[in-house]
N, C-alpha and C positions, 0 to 999 in steps of 0.2 A: 206770506201773502195769502189772503183768503178770497174766495169767489162767492157771490150771492146772485140770485136771479136766474133767468132762463139761459139757454145755451148761447155761447158767444163765439165768434170767429176772431182769432187774434193773429195779426201779422207782425212778426218781429224781424228786424233786419239782422241778417247773419252774414258777416264778411262783406266784401265789396260786391255789391249788386245782387246779393243772395238774400232770400227771405225764407221764413219758416211758416207754413200754414198748419195751424193746430185746430182740430175739431174737439170741442170740450163736451162734457156731459151736462145733464139737466140740473135744475135747481135742487138744493137740499141734499146732494149726495156727491160722491167722488166723481171726478171727470172721467168719462169713458175713455178706454184705450182706443184712440183714433189714429188715422193716418197723418203723419207729419212729413212734409217734404222740404228739403233744402233746394232752392231754385236759383238760377242765374238767368240773366237777360241776354238774348242774342244781340250782338252789337257789332258795328263796323270797327275794325282795328287792323293793325299790322301784326304779322307773326314772323318770328325768326327761330330757327332751330340751330342750336349751337353745341359744340363739344368743348370741353374745358380740360386744361392740363396746367401743371406748375412747371416753372423753370427759372431762368435767370436772365438778366440783361447782359448783353455783351456787345463789344464793338464789331463792326462788320468784318474787319480783317485783323488778325493777330499775327504778327511776324515773329518768328523765332530767329534770333540773330546770334551767329556763332563765328568764331575766328576761322578764317581759311576757306569758308564756303559762302555761297550766295544766300541771301535771306530766304527763309522757308515760311510758307503760309500754313497756319494751323487749320485743320478741318473741323467739322462739327463736334468730333469727339475730343478735341483738344490736342491731337497729335499732329506732327508734321514729318515731312520726308527728309528734312535737313538735320545734320548732326555735325558736331565739331570734328575737324580733321586733324588728328594727332593731338599731342599735348602742347599747350601754349602757356608761356610765362607771361602773366598779365602785368602790364606796366601801369596803366591808368584806367580808371572807371569814373566817368563824370556824372551820370545821372543817378538819382535815387528813385525808388518806387513812388509813383504818383506824379513825377515830373512831366511836364508837357514839353515836347521837343519839336523842332522844325525839320523838314526834309533836308538831308545833307549834313546835319549836325554830327560832329564826331562824338561818339558815345563811349568808346573804349579803345585802347591800343594794347598790343602785345609785342614782346621782344622778337626782333627779326634778325638778330646777329647770326644765328646758326643758318637761317635760310639764305642770308646774303653770302655766307661762305659757300653754301651749296650752289648758289647761283653763279658765283665766280668760277667754281670748278666746272659747272655745266656749260658755261660760256666757252671755257677752254676746250672742252670736249666737242662743242659745236664747231669751233674754228678748225680743230683737227679733222673732224668728219667732213667739213666742207672742202678742205685741202685734198683729202683722200678721194672724195667724189670727183673733184676737178681732174686729178691725175688719172683716175679710172676712165673718165670720159675721153681724155686725150689719148689714152692707150687704145680705147675702142675705136676712136676715129682713125687712128694710124694703122690699125690691123688691115692686112691685105688678103690673108688666106681665110678659108672657111673655118678652120680649126682655131686660129688665133682670134677671129672675130667672135666665135662662140665663147671662148675662155674670157676674153676681155669684157664681153657683154655680161657674163655672170659676175665678174668682179665689179663692174659698174653698178649693177643692180644691188649688190650687197652694200656698196659704199653709199648709194642713194638711200637705202633703208636705214643705215646707221646715222646718216645725216638727219633723216626725218625723226628718228627717235631722240636724238640729241636736241633737235629744235623743239620737240614737244616737251621735253624736260625743262628747257629754259622757260618756255611759255607758262608751264604749270608753276614753276617757282616764282616767276614774276607775279602771277596772279595771286599766289598765296601771300606774298609780301604785301601786295596791295590790300588783301583782305585781312591782314593783321590789324587793320584799322576798321572798327565797326562803325558804319555810318547809317544814320536813320534813313530808311528807304521812303518814308512818307511822314507827314505830320502825324503826331499821335501822343499817346500817354504811356509812360513806362509802367508795366504791370509786374514784371519780375526782374531781379538783378541777381545773378548767380556768380558773376565774375567778381573777384576781390583782388585789388592791386597787391603785388608781391607774392601771389600764390600761383600755382599751376592749375590750368583748367583743361580737362580731357573729355568732358561730356557737357552737354549744354541743355537748354540754350544759355549763352552767356547773359543775354538780355532779351526780354520779350516786350514787344511794342504793340499796343492796341491802337488801331487806326480806323477812320471812317465813322459813319453815323452809328448811333445805338440801334441794336436789334434785340429782340427777345428770342431765346431758344428754349422751347418747352418740349417735354417728353410726353407724347401722346401714345395711348395704348394701341396695340395691334387691332383691336376692334374698332377704334376710331379711324384708323388709317384709310380704309376704303372710301370714307366720306370726305377726306381732305384732298384739296387740289391747290396748286399755286394760283395766286390771284384772288383767293377768297379773302373777304374782309375780316378783320379781327379787332378785338379790344383787349388791351393789356393793362391789368391793374397792378400798380406798385404800391403796396400798402405802406411801406416805410416812409414814403413822401406824400401819401394820400393822392396819388395821381392815377387817372384813367386815360390811357393813350391809345389812339386809333392806329391801325396798322394793316398790313397785307401779307399773306403767306407768300414767301419768295422761294423757299426750298424745303423739300421733304427728303430726309435721309433715306437712301435706298436699302440700308441694312440697319439692324438694331445695334445699339451700342451698350445697352444696359438692361437689367431686369430690376423690378421693384423689390429691393431688399433681397430676402432669400426666397421670395415667392416665384411663381411661374409667370407672372405678369410681364409681358415683353413690351418695351416702349421704343419709340423712334423719335429722334430729335427733329423738330419742325422749326424752321427759322422764319421770323416775322419781322419785316421792315417796319419801323416806327415813324409816325409823322408827328412832328411838333413835340418831341420829348422835352420836358422842362429841364432847365439848367441844373436842377437839384438831382436829376437822375444820374446814376453812376453804374458803370459796368460791374457786374457781380451781384447787384441787388436782386432779391427774390421777386418773382413776378408770377401772376396767374393770367394765362392766355385763354381767351374765349373766341373761338373761330366760328363764324356763321357759315353753316353748310347748306342752308336752304332758307328762303324767305319769300313772303308774299305781302303785298301792301293793299290797304283799303278793301279788305274782304270781310264777309260776315263771319264772326267767330263766336264760339262757346267754349267753356272749359272742357278739356278732353275727357274728364271723368264722366261727362254726361253721355258719352257714346256707349252704346251697347252693340255687341257683335264683333265681327272681325273685318279685315280688309276686303273680304268677299262681299260684305254688306253690313251697313250700320243702321241703327235706329236710335231715336231719342224719345224720351217721355216728355210730352208737352203739357204744361199745366194751363188750363183755360181760365178765363176770368171768373167762371162760376165754381172754380175749385176742382173741376173734373180733370183727370189725367188720361192722356191718350198716347199710345205708341205711334211714332211716325217714321217712315223711311226717309233717310237723308243721304245725299251724296257729299262725300268729304274730299278735301284736297290735302293740304299739308297738315300733318298731325304731329305735335310736339308733346313733351311730357306734361305741359300745362294747358295748351290751347289747341283747338281744332278749327280748320277752315271748313265752313259749310257752303257748298256750291249750289245746292238746291234742297228744298224740303222745309225750310224755315224762312221766316220773315223777321226783319229787325224789330226788336221790342218784345218778341214772344219769350215766354218763360219756359226754361227746360229744367227738368229735375236733375240735380247733381248728387242727391243722396237723400237719406231719410234719417230721422232721429226718433228715439222712443219717447212716448208720451209720459209726462210726469203725473202722478196721482196727487190730488189736493182734496181738502175737506172743507166743509162749509164753516162759516163763522163771521168774524168781523170784516169790515170793508177792505177793498183793495183798489187796484187801478180800475176805474169805472168807465162804463160806456152808457149811452143814453138809456135810462130806465132800468139799469141793473145795479144801482148802487155805485159807490165811488171810493176814492182813496181817502183813508182817514188815518191819522197817526194814533188816535186814541183807541181804535178797535171797537167802537160802539155802533157800527153800522151807519147807514145813511149814504147820501149821494153827494155831499159837498166836502170840501177840504177840511172844514171844521167838525165833520162828523155829526151834523144835525139832521141826518135823514133826508129822504127825498130822492128823486131820480135824476136830478140835474147833473150835467157834467161839471167837472171842476172849473 
């Protein structure tokens, strides 16, 4: 592309709302090396500052179910306080991974024949202990001297203690027999099954059950943690199903559970409740969580790259309609990596400099993009001011 004629001012659109002002050289020679500015227009908009982390979808509650103990709830790290009690011979296992079950449904059973024999023996011991306690009480009541009352009192206390121990053993065995049948503590989806009929199970969980609404659990770095608070709004993107789900931060782990690979980056699990998760969303899917840590609405904004200075004081370079550039003090509010809130010092519609670009050198010759009286664009390169290259100063 070639230029002919006197100096011209060219405005080219660069990006969204940005322009380049180029000052060219005179006729018959190369364009002079002039100032070129990339600018953006101050305009009213909303600003949000966010922190982002990756994680997975999970159900609000995951129960670890074992024989002989109460259901245990997993924490954010995936561990629970519950464990199998002793070794159990598994009789039946009804659900498979992925099955949906209702609260109260029988999921697995274990052999209780040995426990029932132990219970029978414990009941006999309890009956004997009760008789011993009754006799000791009668002897104590019948004692008349100080010495005999002291001795019978000791015997009665011992008999009472033996009875209490025997009673506790019976209660414990009855509870274990009842818990040899694993029952769903809530509606949910089976996520793991470790119990196999016909085998013994000494460690668990026998079955894990995910229950409650979907959540996102994302690992935020220790540098993000001071900015995070419960109640902050969030957006969770699940790329596998092309979904963006709104949510709210409901829990921040008090301690770290992992480091990023072998590096020294420490992360903390942050739990986000989801609103309106689609039916296609599944626990375990990868997710990216973006939490809004600060926001302002309907404020005057400019690109943050236009700011000069520090938090102690900022200026911007304002480009006038005549092409002149002036430095101006501004008061800023929220500043993010892309946008800055201007509280004073600018008016909507004013242009601020966001950068500069080097001038390109061109030579004289055939026509190019024309302006009034400077020649025009021609495909044949023979000069002139019209599209067909026949000369003149008219615009295309």
